[in-house]
N, C-alpha and C positions, 0 to 999 in steps of 0.2 A: 219655537225654541226648544221645547222638551224633545220634540222629534229630532232635532239636530243633535242634542246631547246623546239621545239613544243611538243615533246613527254613528256618532263619534265613538261611543262605547263599543258598539258592534264592530266597527272598523278596528279599534284598538285590540279587541279580543282576537279578531282574525289575524292581525299582525303578530300578536303574541303566539297564536297557534302555529303560524308559519315559522316564527323564530324557533319555537320548540321543535318542530319537525326538522328544520335545517340543522339544529343542534344535535338532534338524535342521529341524523344521517351522518354528520361529521364525526360524531362519537363512534359510530359503527365503523366508519372508514379508518379512524385512528386505531381502534382496537384491531381491525383486520391487518392493518399495516404493521402494528406492533407484533402481532402473532407471526406474520411473515418474516419480519426481521429477527425475531427470536428463533424461529426455525432455522434460518440461515446461520445465525450465531451458534446454535447448538450443533449443526452439521459441521461448521468450521472447527469448533472446539473438539468435536469427536474425531475429525481427521487429524488434528494436531496431536491429540492424545494417542491415537493409533500409531502415528509416526514416531512419537516419543517412546512408546512401548516397544516398537520394532527396533529402534536404535539401541535401547537398553538391552533387549534380548540379544541382539547381535554382539554387543559389547560383552555381555555375560558369557555368551557362547565362545567368543574369542578368548576371554580370560580363562574359561574352562579348558579350551584347547591348549593354551599356554601352560596351564597348571598340569594337565595330563602329560604334555610333552616333557616338562621338567621332571615329573614323577618317573616317567619311562626312562629318561636319561639317568636319573639317580639309581633306578633299579638295574639298569644295564651296567653302570659303574660298579655297583655292589656285586653283581653277578660276575663281572670280570675279576674283581678282587677275590671273590670266593673261589673262582676257577683257578686263579694263580695259587692260592693257598692249598687248594685240593690237589693241584698238580704237584706241588712240593711234597704233600703228604702221600700222594700215590707213589711217588718214587721211593719214599721211605718205607711205605707199606710193602711194596714189591720187594725191596731189598730185605726187609724183615722176614717176609714169607719165604723168600728163596733161602735166606740164612737158616730159618727154622727148619725148612724141609731138608736142607743139606745136612744140618746137624742130626736131624732125626733119622733120615733115610740114607744118608750118604750121597755121594756124588753119582 
């Protein structure tokens, strides 16, 4: 009877060791799978962020082009207005100079 109890204890310890080994193996598999899934998730998120950054950069570039175009148009408009004013003043200046020269030096 004692021998039977000892054999039962040994058998129970062996079963316990097997359960522990299986649990450790499963735990390692779970950790490995979690690391793999995390790496996939990180790569996916990295691609998403890169795409988002590229889209925002394109939008900013487009907005910058539009702002530059508007600024150029405004400058061209101002230049045209200045040219028109200068043209009027040039005619007056020419008339003034000719008048001054005529009065001073005669015809």
